[in-house]
N, C-alpha and C positions, 0 to 999 in steps of 0.2 A: 767250453764255457757256455752255459745255457743263457739264452737271451730271454727266456720266460719270466714273467714277474712272479714274485712270491705269492703264495696263497695266503689268502687272508682267513685267519681263523676267528669263527664266529662263537661267542659264548651264549649259550640259551640263558636266558634271564626269565624269572617269573614275571607273569602278568596281572594286573588287577583284574579280578572278576567280580563285578558289581552284582551279579546275580547271587553271590555267596553272601552279600550285606545283610546283616541282621540286628536291627534296631530294637528289639524286643527287650533288651535289658534297660534301656533308658526309661527313668521315672519321671513322668510329666508332673506328678504330685497332685493331680486331679482326676477325677473320673471322666468318662465319656461325655456325660451331659454336660457338666461344668466346662469341658473344653470346646463343645459345640456352641454352649450359649455365648463363651467368651470369644469364639471365633467371629461370630456375627456382630457382637458388641463392638470388638476391635474394628470391625470392618466398617461398621456404619457410623460410629461416633468417633473414633481416633484416627485411623487411616484416612478417612474422608475429611474434606476441608469445609464441609457444609455446616458444622457445628461449632461456633466459636466460643461458647459459654464453657468457661473452665470449671466452674463449680459443679456442673452436671459430670464432667469427665472425673475430676477428684472423687465424687460420690461413687461413681461406676467402679473405679479402680480400688476403692475400699471394699464396696461390696464383693469384689472377686479376690479379696485377700491381701492386697498391697498395703503396706505400712506407709503412710504419708504424714510428712509434718505439716506446719502451717506455710501459708503463702507459696505453695507449689503452682509454677506456671507452666502450662501446657499448651503449646501452639498447635495449628493444624497439621493433619498429616503425621502424627506420631504414631509408631507402629511398636506395639509392646507384645512380646510373645507371651509370657505367662506372669501376669500380675501378682499371683501368690508367691513369686520367687522374686519380688521386687520390694526394696525398702527404700525410701526416699526422704531425706532430712527437710529441715526447714528452709523456705526460700530458695528452692531449686528451680531451675530454669531448663525447660526441655523445648529446643528450638524446632522450627519447622522441619518436617521430614526425619525427624530424628528416629533411629531404628535401635530398639533394646532387645535383641535376640538372646534373651535371658533363659536357655534351657537350664541353667545353673543360676545359683542366688546371684543378684547384682545389687550392690549397696552404693547408695550416693549420699555422701554427707551433706551438711548444711551449706548453702550457699554454692553448690556445684552448677556449673552452666554447661550444657551441651548445646553447641551451636548447631545450625542448619545441616541436616543429612549426616550429622555424626551417627557412628555405628559402634554400639558394643556388642562384641560376638563372642559369646561364651563357649562356643563348640568348633570343632574340626574333624579331620579324619586322620587316621594313622597312615604314613606314607610308606610304611614298611610291610604292611599287611596285605596279603592279596584280598581280603575280604572288606578291606577300606573301612576297619572298625571305626566307630565313632569315639571320639575323646572330647572331654570338656572340662571347665573348671570354671569357678566363680569370678566376678571382677569386684573390686571395691575402689571407688573414687572417694578420697578423704576431703576433709573440709576445704572448700574454696577452690577445688579443680576446675579448671576451664578445659574443656575438649573443643577444639577448632572446627570449623565448617568442613564437613567430609572427611574429618579424621578417624581413624579405626583404634579401638582397643580390643585386644584379643585375650582369650581365656587365660586364667590364673595371673591376672595383672593386677596389681595395686598401684594407683596413682597417688603418691604422697601429698600431703596437705599442700594446697595453693600451687602445685604443679600446673604447667599448661603444655598441652600437646597441640602444636600448630596445625594450621590448615593442610589438609591432605596427609597428614603424618600417619605412622603406623606404629602402634605401641605394641610390641609382642614380650616385653619384659618389664619390670616395675621403673616407676619415674620417681626420683629423688624428691623431696619436699623443697618448695620455692625454687624449682628450677624449670626453665622453658625448654621444650624439646621440639625438633623439626626434623623432617625426612622420613624417609622409608629404608632401613629400619630407623626408627627415631633416635636421634642423639642429642644429648645435651648441649645447648647453644649458650645460654647465658642464665645469671641468676635472677629471680623475679624479686623485685623491691617494690614494696606497698609503702606509699607515704600516708602516714596517718593524717586524718582530715583535721584541719584546724578549727578550734572552737569558734562560733560566731559572735 
């Protein structure tokens, strides 16, 4: 009887080859000049914290093709990828450090609140292809949605009316209306109950 240990059989697996990555199929929705102009506008007026005047920021977003409702609040250090792929309803709040990485359309309904450093991420990469192909999809936040501080909403996600994504939570699938979610991945915790304001 042999005392030698059995040989380990190694299976050869394919490896990711980033040199084969090709992003040419992605449609930014704008020409090079517009892209360059927005890059510096975003850098100077949105990502930086030196300009607190929201009226100028709203005007710039509209100039670059964003659809904005009334009363939109834009705090300092907000980063927006493509304003021409952004639709914002009435009385929406974008908190400090919010990042809307909207390579695909992002729609924010009325009274949506994005808290500090919230991230809306419309793109990712294929985990099964050698070339690490880009994959993307839109994001829709319906009326009254609240995305908590440092929370992340992924591609192809729809957050139902008045749903809440808690602090640091990650949503990679749809959120049901009037439901509070927490964790990574986000799971429903409780029902959101909003008490009507009593008349004065």
